[in-house]
N, C-alpha and C positions, 0 to 999 in steps of 0.2 A: 715744155723744158725751155724750147726756144724764147717764149715770151720772157721767162725769169732771166734769162741770158741777156736779153735785150734790156731790161728793167735794170739789171745790175750794171750793165756796160753805161747806161746814161747816168746811174747814181754815181758810179765811181768816176765817170768823165766830168760831170759837173762839180764834184768835189775837187778833181785835178784842176779844173778850169778856174774854179774860185780861189784855189790856193794860189795859183799863177798870176792872178790879178795883180799881185804886190808888184809884178814888172812894170806896171803902169806908174806907180810910186817911183820905182827905180829910174825909168825913163826920165821922168821930170824931176828927179833927183830932190824929193820931199825930204824936207830936214830930218825927220825922226828915222826915215829909212837910212840916210846917209851916215847918221850917227851910228846906227847899227852896224854899218860896214867899217866904221872906224878902227875897231880892233883887229881887223883882218889886214889892213894895211894896204888895200887895194886903191889905185887912183881914182878920182872922181869919174873920168871918162868911161872907166870900166862898169860902173855902176850903171851908168846910161846904155852900154852896148848890151849888158846882161838883161837890163829892162826892155829893151827894144825887142830882142829876141825871144824872151818871154810871152811878150804880148803878141809877137808873130806866131808862136806856137799854138797859143789858144785859138787863134783864128784858124790856122791850118788844121788843127784837131777837129773843130766845130763845123766848117764848111763842107759840104759834100763833094764827093769827087776827089781828085789829086791824090791817088793812095801813095805814090812815092812820097809826095811832099809830107803827108801824115807820118810816113815812117821816120823821116828826118825829124819831124817835130817832136815825136816820141823819144828818139834817140837824144835830142838836144836837150829835153827836160831832164831824161836820165842822167846824162852827163852832168847838167848844171847842177842837179841837186846832190848827186855823191860827190862832185867836186865841193859843193859848199859844206857838206858834212865833213870832208876831209880838211878843208879851211878851217873848220871850226876846232877839230881835233888839233891842228897844227899849233893854234893859239891857245890851247887848253881852255877852250869855252865851256860854258855849261852844258850838260848832258841834254837839255832841252834843246839847245842850238844844234847839237850834233844828231838827235833823234829825228826832228821835224823834217829836215830835207830828206832823209832816209824814207820816212812815212809817204812823203810827196813823190819819191822816186818809185815807191810801191805802187802808188796811186797810177803812176804812168804805165807800170808793168800790167797792172790789172786791166786798165783800158785799153790797151794795146791788145791784150790776149783775147779780151772779150768783144772786141768790135765786131760789128756784124759783117757779113760777107759783102754787103754794098760799100762797106769802108775799108775793104782790103785791096 
């Protein structure tokens, strides 16, 4: 059972980190990503800040040790993704743009819950 839990942890964590790679594009304000933020009305500097912290969260979650830092990273991902969903709701965006951040937030919860004892 423990082996299955470890495999599930790494699969979910891998998916989470893959989804969060968009933070790199936000950090460097890639044209298409900035265009996706336009309907939300956020200033350009906010996109870079969110991108920086998403990138740092990936690193914090993947590196060994630093359990408190990991807790903060998981919380940050959860807050960022639920906030993104609420932002899309506020501007009457498509259901896709509302649901995807909630799925990523769910991946963060799953990764946090399944993490091995060595990462707690």
